[in-house]
C-alpha positions, -999 to +999 in steps of 0.1 A: +081+249-317+053+246-330+044+215-360+022+216-387-015+206-394-019+173-370-024+139-388-053+123-371-044+104-336-050+069-340-082+064-325-075+038-293-051+056-279-059+085-254-043+113-234-035+114-197-027+124-165-008+119-135-017+156-118-054+170-115-034+200-118-028+194-157-061+182-162-073+205-184-042+211-209-044+173-210-085+176-223-075+206-245-041+188-261-068+156-261-094+179-289-060+193-309-048+160-309-084+146-319-086+117-294-099+114-257-093+125-221-094+094-205-084+088-169-050+068-167-051+036-179-022+006-173-033-021-198-038+006-233-016+026-252-016+059-237+001+098-242+004+112-205+009+151-192+029+147-163+049+180-145+080+169-160+073+160-191+047+141-217+055+107-223+042+075-234+022+049-215+024+011-231+018-018-216+046-050-211+069-013-224+083-009-189+092+022-178+074+052-196+087+070-232+101+101-234+123+123-253+154+143-232+180+161-259+193+172-227+204+144-213+205+103-218+213+090-245+214+123-266+239+143-247+265+112-244+258+108-283+267+147-282+296+144-264+315+113-272+298+106-309+333+115-329+320+147-346+325+149-382+346+120-382+312+095-374+302+075-399+269+095-401+278+127-408+303+111-430+274+102-455+253+132-449+286+155-468+297+174-435+331+188-437+354+221-443+333+244-452+303+221-461+271+223-442+239+212-455+205+216-446+190+186-442+152+167-443+152+143-417+120+129-435+110+096-410+124+115-378+111+093-352+123+103-317+147+123-335+181+108-323+204+114-352+180+148-363+198+165-332+232+149-331+231+168-372+217+196-356+248+193-330+271+194-359+256+229-377+226+216-396+198+238-405+169+204-401+137+198-408+121+165-389+089+148-417+070+132-381+038+116-394+026+097-364+011+127-345+021+105-309+057+106-323+052+139-328+040+154-298+064+135-276+088+151-301+076+187-301+074+183-260+116+177-261+120+203-283+106+236-258+118+213-230+152+219-249+146+253-260+155+265-222+188+249-216+222+271-213+236+244-230+217+233-265+193+262-269+213+272-303+212+235-310+174+232-311+172+265-326+181+247-359+159+222-360+123+221-368+091+200-370+066+190-389+038+166-385+031+156-422+030+131-445+070+125-456+064+117-496+037+149-499+066+165-477+086+164-504+070+166-534+063+207-526+097+208-503+129+207-515+169+206-495+209+197-498+203+164-484+167+140-475+180+117-447+155+086-447+156+057-417+137+034-425+115+013-397+139-019-400+128-052-408+111-071-377+127-094-354+113-132-351+126-124-312+113-092-303+131-088-264+158-081-288+141-054-304+144-018-277+112-012-264+112+024-283+118+011-315+094-022-300+071+011-292+080+026-328+073-006-340+036-007-325+028+024-340+037+034-368+030-007-380+044-022-413+063-009-428+054+003-468+063+025-482+101+035-483+107+023-514+083+054-526+099+073-498+133+072-512+116+077-545+101+105-537+136+122-518+158+111-548+138+139-564+139+160-545+170+163-529+194+183-546+227+169-538+225+132-521+201+115-497+210+089-471+196+059-458+200+042-425+198+003-426+206-031-405+242-035-419+232-068-432+196-051-452+191-052-488+190-021-505+152-001-499+137-011-532+166-030-542+179+007-557+218+001-553+232+033-542+261+052-553+280+044-521+277+030-488+294+039-453+297+011-426+294+012-382+298-015-363+253-022-362+247+002-396+251+008-431+245+046-444+233+044-484+247+071-498+221+084-533+239+105-552+219+133-577+230+135-611+243+178-599+264+162-575+275+139-600+286+161-624+310+174-600+329+146-594+357+139-571+385+110-553+357+105-527+318+107-536+310+105-500+326+142-493+309+161-526+303+193-512 
């Protein structure tokens, strides 16, 4: 698994390791990411190489955060997520004989991308934060050796790039977006991995521009994941929406799809 050209790492984030055997590898990663290598500093955000994986350690977030496609939430969702009948799959347009190519323009921790790859989609993950992209690369590399999901991982490719710039040069059947959820006043209600994403990515300032670019790039549709009660991105009304318990998927059909209408626009091929 290969990253594209890595974007600049935030200057206040260093690389470390808890193993003397991995120190040279950690230094090489720091050089690659154009940041510093440092000893373990519990009061700072650090990317830490361990014998098992690469993880993020950050103050006030409890246990380290890493990505694992083989176990935990990703494995549970793969087994019990509902297959092609789940709302995400319906929003994407999965049906018999239709398995679209997808660009996930806001990959984050790659959970939805993994679900879609497990359902047979070829998916390109775009993650502009090099810190998160490094975690994704590590998880994908480890999962390539798994007998259970190695074929799924082959469906996923990762690029560390600005999504808007990428979409100006590349197309896919479906562009998927999961913009940063609106911040909540009570941060304790937000899961720690999402709090970390907020901390690293900062405020969402370009989701409207990203949606505009995605609608130009998508061959068939753009799908935007939103909290169920959240407003439409940029007040752009979708063609249709599909809801689950707490989530809404806004579907923006392209002119090509709209020129071949069906009774259910979410099932257009």
